[in-house]
DRENFI-730944 format. One record per residue: residue number from 0; x, y, z of N, C-alpha, C in turn. Coordinates in steps of 0.02 Angstrom, whole numbers, plus 32768, in hexadecimal, padded with zeros to 4 digits. Each point is the difference from the previous one (the first is absolute). Layout:
REC	num	n_x	n_y	n_z	ca_x	ca_y	ca_z	c_x	c_y	c_z
REC	NUM	X	Y	Z	X	Y	Z	X	Y	Z
...
This chain:
REC	num	n_x	n_y	n_z	ca_x	ca_y	ca_z	c_x	c_y	c_z
REC	0	71D3	3A4B	5194	7FDF	802A	8032	7FC3	8024	7FEA
REC	1	7FCF	8001	8029	7FBE	8021	7FE6	8006	8043	7FFB
REC	2	7FD2	8021	7FD7	7FFB	804C	7FFC	7FF3	801F	8040
REC	3	7FDA	7FE0	802E	7FF1	801C	8044	8039	8004	802C
REC	4	802B	7FC6	7FFD	803A	7FFC	802B	8035	803C	7FEA
REC	5	8002	8000	7FB7	8034	8034	7FEC	7FE4	803E	8010
REC	6	7FC2	8019	7FFD	7FE8	803D	8011	800B	800E	8047
REC	7	7FF2	7FD1	8030	8003	800B	8049	8051	800C	800F
REC	8	802A	7FDC	7FDB	804B	8004	800E	8012	8047	7FE8
REC	9	7FEE	8010	7FC7	8009	8043	7FE4	7FF0	8039	802D
REC	10	7FC5	7FFE	801A	7FE3	802B	802C	802C	800C	803D
REC	11	8019	7FC8	8019	802B	8005	8042	8043	801D	7FEF
REC	12	8017	7FF4	7FC5	8042	801A	7FEA	7FF9	8049	7FF1
REC	13	7FC7	8017	7FE3	7FF2	804A	7FF3	7FFA	8026	803F
REC	14	7FE2	7FDD	8033	7FF6	801F	803D	8042	8011	8024
REC	15	8029	7FCA	8002	8045	8007	801C	8027	8037	7FE2
REC	16	7FFD	8002	7FB9	8027	8032	7FDB	7FE6	8044	8013
REC	17	7FC0	800A	800B	7FE0	8039	8011	8019	801D	8042
REC	18	8006	7FD4	802F	801F	8013	803F	804B	8017	7FF7
REC	19	8020	7FE1	7FD9	8049	8013	7FF2	7FFC	804B	7FE3
REC	20	7FD7	800F	7FD4	7FFA	8044	7FEB	7FF7	8031	8032
REC	21	7FD7	7FEF	8032	7FF2	802D	8038	8035	800A	8033
REC	22	8033	7FD5	7FFD	803F	800B	802E	803D	8006	7FD8
REC	23	8003	8043	7FE1	8037	800D	7FD6	8047	7FFE	8024
REC	24	7FFC	8008	8046	8042	8004	8026	8026	7FC0	7FFD
REC	25	7FD9	7FC7	7FF7	8022	7FBF	7FFF	7FF4	7FD9	7FC1
REC	26	8000	801C	7FC2	7FF4	7FE1	7FC6	8025	7FBE	7FEF
REC	27	803E	8008	8011	802F	7FC7	7FEF	7FEB	7FC5	802F
REC	28	7FE5	800C	803D	7FF8	7FC9	8029	7FB8	7FE0	7FFA
REC	29	7FC8	802A	7FEE	7FBD	7FE5	7FFD	7FF7	7FE2	7FB9
REC	30	800F	8020	7FC8	7FF5	7FE4	7FC1	801E	7FBB	7FF6
REC	31	803A	7FEE	8012	8019	7FBF	7FFB	7FD8	7FCD	8027
REC	32	7FE8	8019	803F	7FDB	7FCD	802D	7FBD	7FF7	7FD6
REC	33	7FE3	8034	7FDD	7FBD	7FF6	7FDA	800B	7FCD	7FCC
REC	34	8036	8001	7FDF	800F	7FD9	7FC5	8005	7FB3	801C
REC	35	8025	7FFA	803A	800E	7FBC	801D	7FBA	7FE5	8014
REC	36	7FD8	8027	8020	7FBC	7FEB	801A	7FD7	7FEF	7FC6
REC	37	7FFE	8026	7FC9	7FDF	7FEA	7FC7	8013	7FBC	7FE0
REC	38	8042	7FF5	7FFE	801E	7FBD	7FE8	7FE1	7FC8	802B
REC	39	8007	800F	8040	7FEA	7FCD	802E	7FAF	7FEB	7FFE
REC	40	7FDB	8033	7FF5	7FB5	7FF1	7FF5	7FF5	7FDF	7FBE
REC	41	8026	8010	7FC7	7FF7	7FDD	7FC9	8014	7FB2	8005
REC	42	8037	7FF8	8023	801E	7FBB	8009	7FC8	7FDA	802A
REC	43	7FE7	801C	8036	7FCD	7FE1	8028	7FBE	7FE9	7FD9
REC	44	7FEA	8036	7FD5	7FC6	7FF1	7FDF	8008	7FC7	7FCB
REC	45	8040	7FFD	7FDE	800B	7FCE	7FCF	8003	7FBA	8025
REC	46	8018	8001	803A	800D	7FC1	8025	7FB8	7FE9	801F
REC	47	7FD6	802E	8011	7FBE	7FEB	801D	7FDA	7FE4	7FC2
REC	48	8002	8023	7FCA	7FDC	7FEA	7FC0	8015	7FBA	7FF0
REC	49	803C	7FEF	8002	8020	7FC0	7FE9	7FEA	7FCA	8032
REC	50	7FFC	8015	8040	7FEB	7FCD	8034	7FB9	7FF3	8001
REC	51	7FD6	802E	7FE9	7FB4	7FF1	7FFF	7FEE	7FE5	7FBC
REC	52	8029	8009	7FC9	7FEE	7FE7	7FC2	7FE9	7FB8	7FFC
REC	53	801B	7FD0	8022	7FEA	7FBF	7FFF	7FBA	7FF1	8018
REC	54	7FE9	8032	8027	7FBC	7FF5	8020	7FC9	8002	7FCC
REC	55	800A	8017	7FC5	7FD0	800C	7FC6	7FF2	7FB8	7FE4
REC	56	802F	7FD3	800B	7FF5	7FBA	7FEB	7FE5	7FD5	8035
REC	57	7FFF	8016	803D	7FED	7FD4	8037	7FB7	8009	800E
REC	58	7FE5	8044	7FF9	7FBF	8008	800B	7FD3	7FDF	7FCA
REC	59	7FD2	7FD2	8016	7FE0	7FD9	7FD1	7FBB	8020	7FEE
REC	60	7FF1	7FF6	7FC2	7FBB	800E	7FE6	7FD6	7FC1	8001
REC	61	7FBC	8006	7FF1	7FD6	7FC7	7FFF	8013	7FCE	7FD3
REC	62	801A	800E	7FC5	8019	7FCC	7FD1	8032	7FD4	8020
REC	63	8033	8026	8024	803A	7FDE	801C	7FE9	7FD4	8037
REC	64	7FD0	8015	8027	7FE5	7FE0	8033	7FD5	7FBD	7FE7
REC	65	7FE3	800A	7FC8	7FDD	7FC9	7FE7	8032	7FC8	7FE3
REC	66	8038	8017	7FDE	8031	7FD9	7FE6	8026	7FD8	8034
REC	67	8012	8020	8034	8033	7FE3	8033	7FDA	7FE3	803D
REC	68	7FC8	8019	8014	7FE1	7FF0	803E	7FC6	7FD1	7FFA
REC	69	7FD5	8008	7FCA	7FCC	7FD6	7FF7	800F	7FB4	7FF9
REC	70	8039	7FEF	7FE4	8012	7FB8	7FFD	8007	7FDC	8044
REC	71	8019	802C	802B	8007	7FEB	8048	7FC6	7FED	8024
REC	72	7FCC	8029	7FEF	7FB9	7FF5	8020	7FE0	7FC7	7FDD
REC	73	8009	7FF9	7FBB	7FE9	7FC5	7FE4	8021	7FC0	8018
REC	74	803C	7FFF	8011	8023	7FC6	8019	7FE0	7FEC	8044
REC	75	7FEF	8032	8028	7FEC	7FF0	8041	7FB2	7FE5	7FFD
REC	76	7FDA	8010	7FCD	7FC3	7FF2	7FF5	7FF9	7FBF	7FD7
REC	77	8032	7FDD	7FE8	7FF9	7FCB	7FD3	7FDC	7FC0	801C
REC	78	7FFD	7FF9	8045	7FE0	7FC9	8020	7FBB	8011	801A
REC	79	7FED	8040	7FF7	7FBD	8013	8013	7FCB	7FF2	7FCC
REC	80	7FC9	7FE1	800E	7FC9	7FF0	7FD8	7FF3	8042	7FD4
REC	81	7FF2	8001	7FBA	7FF1	803B	7FDE	7FC0	8024	801B
REC	82	7FD1	7FD7	8017	7FBF	8023	8016	800C	8020	8042
REC	83	8037	7FF4	8021	8013	8022	8040	8024	804A	7FF1
REC	84	801D	8003	7FC8	8020	8045	7FF3	7FDA	8034	7FF3
REC	85	7FFD	8032	8027	7FDA	8039	7FFD	8024	8042	7FF9
REC	86	7FDC	803D	7FEF	801E	803D	7FFA	800D	8017	8048
REC	87	803F	801B	800D	800A	800E	8046	7FE9	8044	8013
REC	88	7FF7	8009	803E	7FE7	8043	8019	802E	8034	7FE5
REC	89	7FE6	803A	7FEB	8024	8036	7FF0	802C	801F	8039
REC	90	7FE7	7FFD	8040	8020	8017	8036	8041	7FD5	800C
REC	91	8004	7FC6	7FE3	803C	7FD9	8007	8029	8008	7FBF
REC	92	7FE8	7FED	7FC8	8022	8001	7FC5	801B	8048	7FEB
REC	93	7FD5	8033	800B	801A	8047	7FEB	8040	8014	8021
REC	94	8001	7FFE	8044	803E	8010	801D	803E	7FD1	7FEE
REC	95	7FF5	7FC4	7FF0	802F	7FD0	7FEA	8021	801C	7FBD
REC	96	7FD3	800F	7FD6	801C	800E	7FBB	8025	8047	7FFF
REC	97	7FE9	802A	802E	8020	8042	8011	8048	7FF8	801D
REC	98	8004	7FD6	8033	8037	7FEB	8020	8038	7FE1	7FD6
REC	99	7FE8	7FD9	7FCE	802D	7FD8	7FD4	8021	8030	7FD1
REC	100	7FE7	803E	7FFB	8021	802F	7FCB	8043	8011	801F
REC	101	800C	7FFD	8042	8041	800D	8020	8025	7FCB	801B
REC	102	7FDF	7FCA	8010	8020	7FC7	801D	7FF8	7FBD	7FD9
REC	103	7FF0	8005	7FBF	7FF8	7FC2	7FD8	803E	7FDD	7FF4
REC	104	8039	802B	7FFA	803F	7FE5	7FEF	8021	7FE1	803B
REC	105	7FE6	8009	803F	801B	7FDC	803D	7FDC	7FB9	8006
REC	106	8029	7FD1	7FF2	7FE1	7FBF	7FFB	7FDD	7FE6	8042
REC	107	801E	8009	8037	7FE7	7FE7	803E	7FC2	8025	8013
REC	108	7FF3	803E	7FF2	7FCA	8026	8006	7FC2	7FEE	7FD1
REC	109	8017	7FF8	7FBC	7FD4	7FF3	7FCB	7FE0	7FBD	8010
REC	110	801C	7FCD	8022	7FEC	7FBE	8012	7FCA	8008	802F
REC	111	800B	8030	8038	7FCA	800C	802C	7FC3	801B	7FE4
REC	112	8009	802B	7FCE	7FC2	8026	7FE4	7FDB	7FC6	7FD3
REC	113	802C	7FD7	7FE4	7FDE	7FCB	7FD4	7FD7	7FCF	8027
REC	114	801D	7FEC	8039	7FD5	7FD1	802F	7FC2	8026	8018
REC	115	800A	803C	8013	7FC4	8026	8019	7FCC	8005	7FC8
REC	116	8010	8014	7FC5	7FD1	8006	7FCB	7FE3	7FBE	7FEE
REC	117	8022	7FCC	7FFD	7FE5	7FBE	7FF2	7FD0	7FEC	8033
REC	118	8012	8007	8040	7FD1	7FF1	803A	7FBF	8022	7FF1
REC	119	7FFF	8042	7FF3	7FC5	8028	7FF6	7FD9	7FF1	7FC2
REC	120	801F	7FD4	7FD2	7FDA	7FEF	7FC3	7FE2	7FB5	800A
REC	121	800B	7FDF	803C	7FE6	7FC3	8007	7FBF	8003	802B
REC	122	7FCC	7FE8	7FEA	7FC0	800E	801E	8004	7FE6	804D
REC	123	8024	7FC8	8008	8007	7FE1	803F	8028	8024	8031
REC	124	8034	8026	7FEC	802A	801E	802C	8003	804D	7FFD
REC	125	7FD5	801D	7FD9	8003	8049	7FEC	7FEF	8027	8047
REC	126	7FD9	7FEB	802D	7FEF	8020	803C	803E	800F	802E
REC	127	802E	7FD1	7FF8	8042	800B	802A	8034	8034	7FE5
REC	128	7FF2	8015	7FC3	802B	8034	7FDE	7FF2	8045	8019
REC	129	8015	8013	8039	7FEE	803D	8020	801D	803E	7FD6
REC	130	7FE0	8035	7FF5	8019	8036	7FD9	803E	8023	8024
REC	131	8005	7FFD	803B	803B	8015	8028	803F	7FE4	7FE8
REC	132	7FFB	7FC5	7FEA	803E	7FD4	7FF6	802F	8023	7FC9
REC	133	7FDE	8024	7FCF	8029	8023	7FCF	8029	8034	8021
REC	134	7FE1	8024	802E	8024	8039	8026	803B	7FE6	8026
REC	135	7FF2	7FC4	801A	8038	7FDC	802E	803B	7FF5	7FCE
REC	136	7FF2	7FE0	7FC8	8036	7FE7	7FC9	8023	8040	7FF0
REC	137	7FE1	8039	7FF5	8020	8041	7FEB	8037	8012	8035
REC	138	7FFA	7FED	803B	8028	801B	8037	8036	7FCA	8015
REC	139	800C	7FCD	7FCC	8028	7FCE	8009	803B	8004	7FD0
REC	140	8041	7FE9	8017	803A	7FFD	7FDD	7FFA	7FB9	7FD9
REC	141	8029	7FF4	7FCC	8004	7FC0	7FEA	801E	7FC9	8032
REC	142	8032	801B	802A	8018	7FD3	8032	7FC6	7FED	8033
REC	143	7FD9	8036	8011	7FCB	7FF0	802E	7FCD	7FD2	7FE8
REC	144	7FF4	7FFB	7FBC	7FD6	7FD1	7FDC	801C	7FBB	800C
REC	145	8040	7FFC	7FFE	8022	7FBD	8001	7FF6	7FE5	804B
REC	146	800C	8030	802C	7FF7	7FE6	804D	7FBC	7FE8	8009
REC	147	7FCE	801E	7FDD	7FB9	7FEA	8011	7FF4	7FBD	7FE9
REC	148	802E	7FDC	7FD5	7FF6	7FBA	7FF3	8006	7FD1	8042
REC	149	8028	8020	8032	8008	7FD7	8037	7FC1	7FFF	802C
REC	150	7FD3	8028	7FEE	7FBF	8009	8026	7FD0	7FC7	7FEE
REC	151	800E	7FDE	7FC9	7FD5	7FCA	7FE8	8014	7FC0	801A
REC	152	8033	7FF8	802C	8014	7FC6	8022	7FF8	8007	804F
REC	153	8006	7FCD	8021	7FFE	8000	8047	803F	7FFC	8022
REC	154	8034	800E	7FDD	8040	8004	801F	800D	803B	802C
REC	155	8028	7FF9	8037	800C	8031	8032	8028	8036	7FDD
REC	156	7FF2	8041	801C	8023	803A	7FE6	801F	8020	803C
REC	157	8039	7FEC	801A	801F	801B	803D	8020	803F	7FEE
REC	158	8002	8031	8032	8025	803C	7FF9	8026	8008	8045
REC	159	8039	8025	7FFA	8020	8018	803D	8013	8045	7FFC
REC	160	7FFC	8025	8039	8022	8044	8009	8042	7FF6	801F
REC	161	802F	8025	7FEE	8044	8000	801F	8003	803A	802B
REC	162	800C	7FFB	803D	8003	803B	8033	8045	8001	8022
REC	163	800E	803E	8015	803F	800A	8021	7FE6	8021	8046
REC	164	801A	7FE8	8036	7FF3	801A	803F	8044	800C	8029
REC	165	7FF6	802D	8033	8031	8005	802C	8000	7FCF	803D
REC	166	8031	7FE3	8009	7FFE	7FC8	8034	7FF4	801F	8045
REC	167	8014	8037	800C	7FF4	8024	8041	7FB9	8018	8006
REC	168	7FDB	800B	7FC1	7FBF	801D	8006	7FCA	7FC9	7FEE
REC	169	8010	7FC3	7FF8	7FD7	7FCE	7FDE	7FC1	7FF9	8034
REC	170	800E	800F	803D	7FC0	7FF3	8027	7FCC	8033	7FF5
REC	171	8010	8039	7FE8	7FCF	8032	7FF5	7FDE	7FF5	7FBD
REC	172	8016	7FCF	7FD9	7FE3	7FE9	7FC2	8011	8031	7FC3
REC	173	802C	802B	8006	8015	8025	7FCB	8024	7FE0	7FCA
REC	174	7FF7	800A	7FC0	8026	7FE7	7FCC	7FFE	8029	7FC5
REC	175	8029	7FF1	7FCC	8004	801C	7FC3	7FFA	7FD2	7FCA
REC	176	7FCE	800B	7FD0	7FF7	7FCF	7FCA	8035	800B	7FCC
REC	177	8024	7FCE	7FF3	8033	8004	7FCA	7FE9	7FE3	7FBA
REC	178	7FCD	7FD3	8002	7FE9	7FE5	7FC0	7FBD	7FE4	8010
REC	179	7FD3	800E	7FD5	7FB6	7FF1	8007	7FEB	7FD0	7FCB
REC	180	7FCF	7FCF	8016	7FE5	7FCF	7FCF	8036	7FDB	7FD2
REC	181	802F	7FEA	801E	8028	7FCF	7FDD	7FE0	7FC0	7FEE
REC	182	8003	7FEA	7FC6	7FD8	7FC4	7FEF	8024	7FE1	7FC5
REC	183	7FE8	7FC0	7FF1	8015	7FDD	7FC3	7FCB	800A	7FC4
REC	184	7FD2	802A	8008	7FCA	8008	7FD0	801A	8017	7FBD
REC	185	8033	8026	8003	801A	801F	7FC1	8020	7FCB	7FD9
REC	186	802E	7FD8	801E	8022	7FD0	7FD9	7FD2	7FC7	7FEF
REC	187	7FD0	7FF0	8026	7FD3	7FD2	7FF2	7FD7	800D	7FBF
REC	188	7FE9	803E	8000	7FD5	801A	7FCA	8028	8016	7FBE
REC	189	8040	8001	8008	802D	8010	7FC8	7FFD	8052	7FED
REC	190	7FFE	8027	803A	7FFD	8045	7FF5	8046	8022	7FE8
REC	191	7FF8	802E	7FD9	8035	801E	7FE0	8026	802E	8038
REC	192	7FDE	8022	8024	8021	802F	8030	7FF7	7FE7	804A
REC	193	802C	7FD7	8015	7FF9	7FDC	8040	8002	8032	8039
REC	194	802C	8035	7FF5	8004	8032	8033	7FC0	802B	800E
REC	195	7FD3	7FF8	7FD7	7FC0	8024	800A	7FC9	7FD9	801F
REC	196	800D	7FBE	8007	7FC9	7FCF	8018	7FE3	801B	8043
REC	197	8028	801B	8032	7FDE	8015	803E	7FCA	8036	7FF3
REC	198	800E	802B	7FCF	7FD2	8033	7FE9	7FC3	7FE6	7FE0
REC	199	8012	7FC8	7FDF	7FC7	7FE1	7FD6	7FD2	7FDF	8033
REC	200	8014	7FE3	8031	7FDB	7FE7	8037	7FD3	8035	8023
REC	201	8023	803E	800F	7FDC	8034	801C	7FC4	8010	7FD1
REC	202	800C	8004	7FBC	7FCE	8012	7FCC	7FC2	7FD0	8001
REC	203	800F	7FBC	8009	7FCF	7FD2	7FF8	7FD4	7FFE	803F
REC	204	8022	8020	8034	7FDA	8003	8042	7FD2	803D	7FF8
REC	205	801E	8037	7FE5	7FDC	803B	7FF6	7FBC	7FF4	7FD2
REC	206	8005	7FDC	7FD3	7FCF	7FEF	7FD1	7FC2	7FD3	801D
REC	207	8017	7FE4	803A	7FCD	7FD5	8022	8005	7FBA	7FE6
REC	208	8032	7FEB	7FD8	8005	7FBB	7FE9	801F	7FD3	8035
REC	209	8026	801D	802C	8023	7FD7	8036	8004	802A	803E
REC	210	8015	7FDD	8036	8004	8021	803F	8040	7FDC	8027
REC	211	8015	8024	8033	8036	7FE4	802A	7FE7	7FFF	804A
REC	212	7FE9	7FC7	8018	7FDA	8003	8040	8032	8012	8033
REC	213	7FEB	8034	802A	802A	8017	8033	8011	7FCD	8039
REC	214	803F	7FFC	8011	8017	7FCE	802D	7FF7	7FBA	7FFB
REC	215	7FF2	7FEF	7FC2	7FFB	7FB7	7FEC	8036	7FE5	7FD2
REC	216	8013	7FC0	8007	8036	7FE0	7FDC	7FED	7FB3	7FF7
REC	217	8022	7FE1	7FD0	7FF7	7FBA	7FFD	8026	7FE0	8036
REC	218	7FE9	7FC5	801B	801D	7FDE	8037	803B	7FDE	7FF4
REC	219	8007	7FE1	7FC0	803E	7FD9	7FED	8036	8029	7FF0
REC	220	803B	7FF4	8025	8042	802B	7FF5	8019	7FF2	7FBB
REC	221	7FF4	7FC2	7FE1	8021	7FF6	7FC8	7FE5	802F	7FC2
REC	222	7FC4	801B	8008	7FE1	8028	7FD1	8029	8044	7FF6
REC	223	8021	8013	8038	8025	803E	7FFF	804C	7FF8	7FF1
REC	224	8016	7FBF	8000	8045	7FF9	7FFD	8026	801C	7FC9
REC	225	7FE0	7FFB	7FC7	801F	8019	7FBF	8006	804A	8001
REC	226	7FD1	8022	8022	8004	8048	8004	8032	8018	8034
REC	227	8004	7FE0	803B	802E	8016	8032	8046	7FEA	7FF3
REC	228	8005	7FCA	7FD0	8049	7FE8	7FEA	800F	8025	7FBD
REC	229	7FE1	802E	7FE6	8009	8018	7FB9	803D	802F	800D
REC	230	8021	800B	7FC8	8033	802C	7FFC	7FF6	8048	8015
REC	231	7FC3	801A	7FEC	7FE8	8043	8014	7FFB	8000	804E
REC	232	7FDA	7FD1	8020	7FF7	8001	804A	8046	8001	8025
REC	233	802A	7FD3	7FE4	803D	7FF8	802A	8030	8039	7FF6
REC	234	7FFB	8024	7FC7	8029	8039	7FEF	7FEB	8039	802F
REC	235	7FBD	800D	8002	7FE3	802D	802F	8013	7FF8	8044
REC	236	7FF2	7FC6	8014	8012	7FEB	804D	8049	8008	8010
REC	237	802C	7FED	7FD6	8049	8011	800B	8011	8047	8005
REC	238	7FE1	8029	7FD1	8003	804B	8006	7FEF	8017	803F
REC	239	7FC8	7FE9	8017	7FE5	8024	8042	802A	7FE8	8038
REC	240	8019	7FBD	8004	8022	7FEA	8032	804E	800E	8005
REC	241	8014	8025	7FC9	8046	8020	8007	8000	8033	803D
REC	242	7FCA	8015	8016	8001	802F	803A	7FE8	7FD3	8038
REC	243	8030	7FED	802F	7FF3	7FD4	8035	7FC1	8015	802E
REC	244	7FF2	8040	7FFB	7FC4	8014	802A	7FBE	7FF7	7FE3
REC	245	8004	7FE8	7FBA	7FBB	7FFA	7FDF	7FF7	7FB1	7FF0
REC	246	7FC2	7FEC	7FF8	7FED	7FBC	7FF4	7FD0	8000	7FCA
REC	247	7FF5	7FC6	7FDF	7FD6	7FF7	7FC6	7FCA	7FCF	8013
REC	248	7FCA	800E	7FE6	7FC0	7FD3	800D	7FD8	7FF9	7FC1
REC	249	7FE9	7FC1	7FF1	7FD4	7FF9	7FC8	7FBB	7FF6	8018
REC	250	7FD0	802A	7FEA	7FB9	7FFE	8012	7FD7	7FD5	7FCD
REC	251	7FE9	7FCB	800E	7FDF	7FD2	7FCF	7FB7	8017	7FF6
REC	252	7FF1	8000	7FC2	7FB4	8011	7FEA	7FF0	7FD3	7FC6
REC	253	7FC3	800F	7FE5	7FED	7FDD	7FBE	7FD1	802E	7FDA
REC	254	7FF9	7FF1	7FC5	7FD1	8025	7FD0	7FC4	7FD3	7FF7
REC	255	7FC9	801A	800E	7FBD	7FD8	7FFC	7FD2	801F	7FCC
REC	256	7FE8	7FD6	7FD4	7FD4	8015	7FCC	7FB6	8017	801B
REC	257	7FE7	8035	7FED	7FC2	8016	801D	7FC6	7FE2	7FD3
REC	258	7FC2	8001	8011	7FC7	7FEB	7FDB	8003	8022	7FB9
REC	259	8008	8042	8004	8005	8020	7FBB	803C	7FE9	7FDB
REC	260	8035	7FF0	801B	803B	7FEB	7FDE	7FF6	7FBB	7FE4
REC	261	7FDC	7FD5	8021	7FE8	7FBD	7FE8	7FD4	8003	7FC2
REC	262	7FD5	8030	8008	7FD0	8004	7FC4	8025	801D	7FC0
REC	263	802B	8031	8014	802C	8020	7FC7	8027	7FC6	7FE0
REC	264	8027	7FDE	802D	802C	7FC9	7FDC	7FD8	7FD2	7FDD
REC	265	7FC2	7FEB	8018	7FD6	7FD1	7FD9	7FEE	8016	7FC1
REC	266	7FEF	8042	7FF9	7FE4	8020	7FC4	8034	8016	7FD6
REC	267	8036	8021	8018	802F	8028	7FDA	8044	7FD4	7FF2
REC	268	8012	7FDB	802E	803F	7FD6	8001	7FFA	7FBF	7FE5
REC	269	7FD2	7FDB	8017	7FF6	7FB4	7FE8	7FDD	8007	7FBC
REC	270	8021	7FE4	7FCD	7FEA	8004	7FB7	7FC6	7FCD	7FF6
REC	271	7FCD	8011	7FE2	7FC4	7FD3	7FF3	8015	7FC6	7FD4
REC	272	8031	8010	7FD5	801D	7FC9	7FCD	8022	7FC5	8025
């Protein structure tokens, strides 16, 4: 435990003990409580220090970045003519190096940074390496970085919302969303947290990399079949229809890559190597 943590804890214990002295009518009640509070604070302080200790090895310095990250960039530039390799703009390279201090150990994010830096070091492609791309990567999770690989293909990205409605009120158009943005993107991309994929989709839309066109869907029914026949969809539908007055409806949608998303995928997701 650090001296500062010990000092803070001691101050709190002393303050509680002082209160106990000022209430002599109930000394046997207050003083044991102060002792228990002190023990609790010491336990929390030890637990917090233990939980945060590994971060000391995760935050990278420049030597660590050079050792672990530079080889990735070298690999991506191996097919670029030597005369085309240039010093990157500091507005691109500086934020990347700073961001790697905290995200260098995340392989999926480190790959995005490596692709971005390599693109900025190729005279032919440097203009496509937008400085804002570093800030976008900083707001991504490793799972979201995996989903972005789907943006480099022309494969459809269907989504469905699962809705509950009252059969008696369906004419009025009222409904309750039971599940939003159900998709196969998580399993296709190999995401670790499949339950968070709907939120990942929202974040990609928020960042301007993708959009969900309102009121539009793919024409072919087969594109949505795996989603509507999935275990999750069938389970939610069965739960809704346990009440004979309620019905279930699947609203078909799709995820579309924006022009910003296409440029981002080309620069940061597709490897130059």
